[in-house]
C-alpha positions in Angstrom: 0.0 0.0 0.0 1.4 3.4 -1.0 1.4 6.1 1.6 -1.5 8.0 0.1 -3.7 5.2 -1.1 -7.1 4.5 0.6 -8.2 0.9 0.2 -11.8 0.0 0.3 -12.8 -3.7 0.3 -16.5 -4.6 -0.6 -17.6 -8.0 0.5 -20.6 -9.0 -1.7 -21.4 -8.2 -5.3 -25.1 -7.7 -5.0 -26.9 -4.5 -5.7 -25.5 -2.8 -2.6 -22.0 -3.8 -3.2 -21.9 -3.1 -7.0 -23.7 0.2 -6.5 -21.1 1.4 -4.0 -18.3 0.5 -6.3 -20.0 2.3 -9.2 -20.6 5.4 -7.0 -16.9 5.6 -5.9 -15.6 5.1 -9.4 -17.9 7.8 -10.7 -16.7 10.2 -8.0 -13.1 9.4 -9.0 -14.0 10.2 -12.7 -15.1 13.6 -11.5 -11.8 14.3 -9.7 -12.8 13.2 -6.2 -11.2 10.5 -4.1 -8.4 9.9 -6.6 -6.4 7.8 -4.0 -9.3 5.4 -3.3 -8.8 1.9 -4.4 -11.8 -0.5 -4.5 -11.8 -4.3 -4.6 -15.1 -6.3 -4.8 -15.2 -9.9 -3.4 -18.0 -12.3 -4.2 -18.6 -15.9 -2.9 -20.4 -17.1 -6.1 -18.4 -18.0 -9.1 -21.4 -17.7 -11.4 -21.8 -14.0 -12.1 -25.5 -14.4 -13.1 -26.3 -15.3 -9.6 -25.4 -11.9 -8.2 -25.8 -9.5 -11.2 -29.4 -10.1 -12.1 -32.3 -9.5 -9.8 -36.1 -9.9 -10.4 -36.9 -6.8 -8.4 -38.8 -3.5 -8.7 -37.6 -0.3 -7.2 -39.3 2.3 -5.0 -38.9 5.9 -6.3 -36.0 6.6 -3.9 -34.1 3.7 -5.3 -34.5 4.8 -8.9 -33.3 8.4 -7.9 -30.3 6.9 -6.1 -29.4 4.8 -9.1 -29.4 7.8 -11.4 -27.0 9.6 -9.1 -24.8 6.6 -8.7 -24.3 5.8 -12.4 -22.9 8.1 -15.0 -25.4 9.1 -17.8 -23.8 6.7 -20.2 -23.8 3.8 -17.6 -27.4 4.6 -16.8 -28.4 4.4 -20.5 -26.4 1.1 -20.8 -28.2 -0.3 -17.8 -31.5 0.5 -19.4 -30.4 -1.4 -22.5 -29.1 -4.5 -20.8 -31.7 -4.7 -17.9 -34.7 -7.0 -18.2 -37.7 -4.8 -18.7 -36.2 -1.6 -17.4 -35.9 -0.2 -13.9 -39.5 0.0 -12.6 -39.7 -3.8 -12.4 -37.8 -6.7 -13.9 -34.3 -8.0 -13.6 -31.6 -5.4 -13.0 -28.1 -6.3 -14.3 -25.9 -3.7 -12.6 -22.6 -5.5 -13.3 -21.4 -3.2 -16.0 -18.1 -3.7 -17.9 -16.5 -0.7 -16.1 -16.5 -2.8 -12.9 -14.9 -5.9 -14.2 -11.3 -4.8 -13.3 -12.4 -4.4 -9.6 -13.3 -8.0 -9.0 -11.2 -10.6 -7.1 -13.8 -13.3 -7.1 -11.8 -15.6 -9.4 -8.9 -15.7 -7.0 -10.7 -18.0 -4.7 -13.0 -19.8 -7.2 -14.0 -23.3 -6.0 -13.4 -22.6 -2.3 -16.2 -22.5 0.3 -17.6 -19.2 1.5 -15.9 -19.5 4.8 -12.5 -20.1 3.1 -13.0 -17.0 1.0 -13.7 -14.9 4.0 -10.6 -16.2 5.8 -8.5 -15.3 2.8 -10.2 -12.0 2.6 -9.2 -11.2 6.2 -5.7 -12.3 5.3 -5.7 -9.9 2.3 -7.0 -7.1 4.4 -4.2 -7.5 6.9 -1.5 -7.8 4.2 -2.8 -4.9 2.0 -3.8 -2.5 4.8 -7.5 -2.1 4.1 -8.8 1.2 5.3 -12.6 0.4 5.1 -14.2 -3.0 4.8 -17.8 -2.9 3.7 -20.1 -5.8 4.3 -22.8 -6.2 1.6 -23.0 -10.0 1.7 -26.8 -10.3 2.1 -29.2 -11.4 4.8 -26.9 -14.3 5.7 -23.9 -12.0 6.1 -20.9 -13.7 7.5 -19.4 -10.3 8.5 -22.5 -9.5 10.5 -22.2 -12.8 12.3 -18.7 -11.9 13.2 -19.5 -8.3 14.4 -22.8 -9.2 16.0 -22.8 -12.9 17.1 -26.2 -12.4 18.7 -27.6 -11.3 15.3 -26.0 -14.0 13.2 -29.5 -14.6 11.8 -32.3 -12.0 11.5 -35.7 -13.0 13.0 -38.4 -14.3 10.7 -42.0 -13.4 10.4 -44.9 -16.0 10.4 -45.4 -15.5 6.7 -44.1 -17.1 3.5 -43.3 -15.7 0.0 -44.0 -18.0 -3.0 -42.5 -16.9 -6.3 -43.1 -18.2 -9.7 -43.3 -17.3 -13.4 -46.5 -17.5 -15.4 -46.9 -18.1 -19.2 -50.6 -17.4 -19.8 -52.1 -18.8 -23.1 -55.2 -16.6 -22.6 -55.6 -12.9 -21.8 -55.7 -12.0 -18.1 -57.8 -9.1 -17.0 -55.2 -7.2 -15.0 -55.7 -3.8 -13.5 -52.4 -2.5 -15.0 -51.3 -4.7 -18.0 -47.9 -2.9 -18.0 -47.2 -2.4 -14.4 -47.6 -3.8 -10.9 -50.8 -5.5 -9.8 -51.7 -6.7 -6.3 -54.6 -9.0 -5.7 -55.8 -9.4 -2.1 -58.9 -11.0 -0.8 -60.4 -12.3 2.5 -58.2 -15.4 2.9 -54.8 -13.9 4.2 -52.9 -13.6 1.0 -51.5 -11.0 -1.3 -50.6 -12.0 -4.9 -48.3 -9.7 -6.8 -48.4 -9.9 -10.6 -46.0 -8.0 -12.9 -46.5 -8.5 -16.7 -43.1 -8.3 -18.4 -43.1 -7.8 -22.2 -40.3 -9.0 -24.4 -39.3 -11.7 -26.8 -41.7 -14.7 -27.1 -41.2 -17.7 -24.8 -42.4 -21.1 -26.0 -45.5 -22.3 -24.2 -45.3 -25.3 -21.9 -46.0 -28.5 -23.8 -49.2 -30.3 -23.2 -47.3 -33.0 -21.2 -46.3 -30.3 -18.7 -49.7 -28.6 -18.3 -51.8 -29.2 -15.3 -48.6 -29.8 -13.5 -48.0 -33.3 -14.7 -45.2 -34.7 -12.4 -44.1 -37.0 -15.2 -43.4 -34.3 -17.8 -40.1 -34.7 -19.5 -37.4 -32.2 -18.7 -36.4 -32.3 -22.4 -39.9 -31.0 -23.3 -39.6 -28.1 -21.0 -36.0 -27.2 -21.8 -36.8 -24.7 -24.6 -39.1 -22.8 -22.3 -36.5 -22.6 -19.5 -33.8 -21.5 -21.9 -36.0 -18.7 -23.3 -36.8 -17.5 -19.8 -33.1 -17.3 -18.9 -32.5 -14.9 -21.8 -32.7 -11.1 -21.5 -36.2 -9.6 -21.7 -38.4 -12.7 -21.9 -42.2 -12.3 -22.1 -43.9 -13.7 -18.9 -45.7 -12.6 -15.8 -43.6 -12.5 -12.6 -45.7 -13.6 -9.6 -45.0 -13.5 -5.8 -47.6 -14.4 -3.3 -47.4 -13.6 0.4 -49.4 -15.9 2.8 -49.4 -17.2 6.3 -46.9 -19.8 7.3 -48.3 -23.3 7.9 -47.1 -26.6 9.1 -45.3 -28.7 6.5 -44.6 -25.9 4.1 -41.0 -27.0 3.8 -42.0 -30.3 2.2 -44.1 -28.7 -0.5 -43.2 -29.5 -4.1 -43.6 -27.1 -7.0 -46.7 -29.0 -8.1 -48.3 -28.9 -4.6 -47.5 -25.1 -4.4 -49.3 -24.5 -7.7 -52.3 -26.4 -6.4 -52.1 -24.4 -3.1 -52.2 -21.1 -5.0 -55.1 -22.1 -7.2 -57.1 -23.6 -4.3 -56.6 -20.4 -2.2 -58.0 -18.2 -5.1 -60.9 -20.6 -5.5 -61.8 -20.4 -1.8 -61.9 -16.6 -2.2 -64.0 -16.8 -5.3 -61.3 -15.4 -7.5 -61.2 -14.9 -11.2 -61.9 -18.3 -12.9 -59.6 -17.5 -15.8 -56.7 -16.6 -13.5 -57.2 -19.8 -11.5 -57.2 -21.9 -14.6 -54.0 -20.1 -15.8 -52.2 -20.8 -12.5 -53.2 -24.5 -12.7 -52.0 -24.9 -16.2 -49.5 -22.3 -17.1 -47.1 -21.9 -14.2 -43.6 -23.1 -15.0 -42.9 -25.6 -12.2 -39.1 -25.1 -12.3 -39.5 -21.5 -11.4 -41.5 -22.1 -8.2 -39.7 -21.2 -5.0 -40.8 -20.5 -1.4 -39.2 -19.1 1.7 -40.1 -17.6 5.0 -40.1 -13.8 5.3 -37.0 -12.5 7.1 -37.2 -9.1 8.8 -34.7 -7.3 11.1 -36.0 -6.0 14.4 -35.9 -2.2 14.8 -36.4 -2.6 18.5 -32.9 -4.1 18.8 -30.9 -2.2 16.2 -27.3 -2.8 15.2 -25.1 -0.7 17.5 -22.1 0.9 16.0 -19.1 -1.4 16.9 -16.4 1.1 16.0 -13.6 0.3 13.7 -13.8 0.5 9.9 -16.1 -2.4 9.0 -19.6 -1.2 8.0 -22.6 -3.1 6.9 -25.2 -2.0 4.4 -28.2 -3.4 2.5 -29.6 -6.7 3.5 -26.5 -7.4 5.6 -27.6 -4.5 8.0 -31.4 -4.4 7.6 -33.4 -7.2 5.8 -37.1 -6.3 5.3 -40.2 -7.8 3.8 -40.4 -7.7 0.0 -43.2 -5.1 -0.1 -43.1 -2.1 -2.3 -39.6 -2.5 -3.6 -38.1 -1.3 -0.3 -35.2 -3.8 -0.2 -33.6 -2.7 -3.5 -34.3 1.0 -2.8 -32.6 1.0 0.6 -29.6 -0.9 -0.7 -29.1 1.7 -3.4 -29.6 4.6 -1.0 -27.1 3.0 1.4 -24.6 2.7 -1.4 -24.9 6.2 -2.5 -24.5 7.6 1.0 -21.5 5.4 1.9 -19.7 6.3 -1.2 -20.2 10.0 -0.5 -18.8 9.4 3.0 -15.7 7.7 1.7 -14.8 10.2 -1.0 -15.6 13.2 1.4 -13.3 11.9 4.1 -9.9 13.5 4.9 -8.2 10.3 4.1 -9.6 10.4 0.5 -8.6 14.0 0.0 -12.0 15.5 0.9 -12.8 18.0 3.7 -15.6 16.2 5.5 -13.5 15.0 8.4 -11.7 11.8 9.4 -13.4 8.6 8.3 -13.6 7.3 11.9 -15.9 10.2 12.7 -18.0 9.9 9.6 -18.9 6.2 9.7 -20.9 6.2 13.0 -23.1 9.1 11.7 -23.6 7.2 8.4 -24.5 4.1 10.3 -27.3 5.9 12.4 -28.7 7.7 9.3 -28.8 4.5 7.3 -30.7 2.6 10.0 -33.2 5.5 10.5 -34.0 5.5 6.7 -34.2 1.7 6.5 -36.4 1.3 9.5 -38.9 3.8 8.1 -39.1 1.7 5.0 -39.3 -1.5 7.0 -42.2 -0.3 9.2 -44.2 0.6 6.2 -43.5 -2.8 4.5 -44.4 -4.7 7.7 -47.6 -2.7 8.1 -48.6 -3.5 4.5 -47.7 -7.2 5.0 -49.6 -7.5 8.3 -52.7 -5.9 6.8 -52.7 -8.1 3.8 -52.6 -11.2 6.0 -55.7 -10.3 8.0 -59.0 -12.1 7.2 -62.6 -11.0 6.7 -64.5 -8.6 4.5 -64.0 -5.6 6.8 -60.2 -5.9 6.3 -60.8 -6.4 2.6 -62.6 -3.0 2.3 -59.9 -1.4 4.5 -57.2 -2.6 2.1 -59.2 -1.3 -0.8 -59.5 2.1 0.8 -55.7 2.3 1.4 -55.2 1.3 -2.3 -57.5 4.1 -3.5 -55.7 6.6 -1.2 -52.4 5.4 -2.7 -53.7 6.4 -6.1 -55.3 9.7 -5.0 -52.4 11.1 -2.9 -49.9 11.4 -5.8 -52.6 13.1 -7.9 -53.5 15.5 -5.0 -49.8 16.2 -4.5 -49.4 17.0 -8.2 -52.5 19.3 -8.3 -51.2 21.1 -5.1 -47.7 21.6 -6.6 -49.2 22.9 -9.8 -51.3 25.4 -7.8 -48.2 26.6 -5.9 -46.3 27.0 -9.2 -49.2 29.0 -10.7 -49.4 31.2 -7.5 -45.7 32.0 -7.7 -45.9 32.8 -11.4 -48.8 35.2 -10.7 -46.9 36.8 -7.9 -43.9 37.3 -10.2 -46.0 38.9 -12.9 -47.3 41.4 -10.3 
């Protein structure tokens, strides 16, 4: 390490990790933090596992992403991303970051071995800031906060799958995000994604035939793995129940259809779920959510956690991706503004605790809203159904009212200026 260099190691090449690297590199291209050296470590050898995400972003996340990337990189991201930034898979691993990676150095080793070698590298190279962005199962968090090696879970499940409807579905927004809730404690998210055609499931695979040949389904799976396929992304939240871990893709599909039938759901949608869900895309997991009543206290030193490593939250409203991007933007600004990086913001040891507090305050605000929405959608009965409907209507009316109010203020200022 040269006398003036400021080394930053990023553990985890998810959205939070890659966004931080992009933000620092952009600041350097603008003449700031010229002595900062970034290295990104990732456990997975397969880049597709950590560079593509089937997510949608809250507005704060989209704004942060515009600030993190240069205009040319942002345009490139729109080109290579699946279905754009509002929803769909985001591939944020742009060519400008390839030279920052050290993942290949430890290819084939276990995650624990990689992190042991990472610690060895940090000691040898003199790392100034180590940034943990290795997800909800963060090994760095387990080392810093042994009592929080695992975040608590909520009594809810998320079931995710891809749908290839052969008939038209009557969705509220055929080009956006649709949420279907009823009286049976579930919330079904459906996002139509337009792109290149995907071969329909063969007749042998329809109605979830467990004896369908993998060779028959292979063309469909290959098409879904290509950029910008045409399908409907679905994610259903429901209450946890005994034996869910033993459910197969076929039994999950039947569970989803039966749930809609018991709620007198749309017959065409029920038929489509029974016949046109791609079984190989079905996955289920328990909802993980950090506890804001027992926050991560600042441990001192120069290891800082961001994204899901610091604050995992329910997948409602695109909050997870948005907070990760906001964390990345804020941390990159702290690093390049520090005295050690040639800025005038103060020593890095004084800046990191303040960043940590502000990050958790922002994330917990998102988390409380996501938990409120999730708890409400899991309640039963018609009274709750109408309560959810009222909240949905208000979520449509408020942006319109805000726009009308802002236009009125602009008109008033214009009139005052004319006088």
